[in-house]
VEXDREN-2710 file (C-alpha; in Angstrom, 1 decimal):
% VEXDREN-2710
k/r/px/py/pz
1/UNK/136.0/72.1/79.6
2/UNK/132.2/70.9/81.3
3/UNK/134.5/72.2/84.7
4/UNK/134.8/76.0/83.8
5/UNK/131.8/76.4/82.4
6/UNK/130.2/75.4/86.4
7/UNK/132.6/77.1/87.7
8/UNK/131.7/80.4/85.7
9/UNK/127.6/79.5/86.1
10/UNK/128.4/78.7/90.0
11/UNK/130.2/82.7/90.5
12/UNK/127.5/84.3/88.5
13/UNK/124.6/82.4/89.7
14/UNK/125.8/83.0/93.8
15/UNK/125.6/86.7/93.2
16/UNK/121.7/86.0/93.1
17/UNK/121.7/83.6/96.0
18/UNK/121.0/84.9/99.3
19/UNK/123.8/84.3/101.8
20/UNK/122.8/81.3/104.4
21/UNK/123.9/82.9/107.6
22/UNK/121.4/83.7/110.6
23/UNK/123.5/87.2/110.1
24/UNK/121.7/88.5/106.7
25/UNK/118.2/87.2/107.8
26/UNK/115.7/90.4/107.3
27/UNK/112.7/91.1/109.5
28/UNK/109.8/93.6/109.1
29/UNK/107.1/93.5/111.3
30/UNK/104.0/93.9/109.7
31/UNK/102.1/96.1/111.8
32/UNK/105.2/98.6/111.5
33/UNK/104.6/98.8/108.2
34/UNK/100.5/99.0/108.7
35/UNK/100.8/102.1/111.1
36/UNK/102.8/104.0/108.2
37/UNK/100.0/103.0/105.4
38/UNK/97.6/104.6/107.9
39/UNK/99.5/107.2/108.9
40/UNK/100.5/108.5/105.2
41/UNK/97.1/108.3/104.7
42/UNK/95.8/111.0/107.2
43/UNK/98.9/112.6/107.0
44/UNK/97.9/113.1/103.1
45/UNK/93.9/113.9/103.9
46/UNK/94.7/116.6/106.4
47/UNK/97.1/118.0/103.3
48/UNK/94.3/118.3/100.8
49/UNK/91.8/118.9/103.5
50/UNK/94.3/122.5/104.4
51/UNK/94.9/122.7/100.3
52/UNK/90.7/123.2/99.2
53/UNK/90.3/125.1/102.0
54/UNK/93.8/128.1/101.4
55/UNK/91.7/127.6/97.8
56/UNK/88.5/128.2/98.6
57/UNK/89.7/130.9/100.4
58/UNK/91.6/132.4/98.2
59/UNK/88.4/132.2/95.6
60/UNK/86.6/134.0/97.5
61/UNK/88.7/136.8/98.4
62/UNK/89.3/136.8/94.7
63/UNK/85.6/137.3/93.9
64/UNK/85.3/139.5/96.4
65/UNK/88.1/141.6/95.4
66/UNK/87.0/142.0/91.7
67/UNK/83.5/142.5/92.1
END
């Protein structure tokens, strides 16, 4: 009974363990990730600025047409 329990436990745990082989090792370059974050922040800032400018222009034009 003890062997059956340990074999079931081993099978369940094997799903969540990382493989030991060299071919399955993944690495990530932190500089690439940091550069991507910087670029995303710049893009987001530009989008916010463009949206604010377009909204302000729309409000001014609406104000001129109404009054």
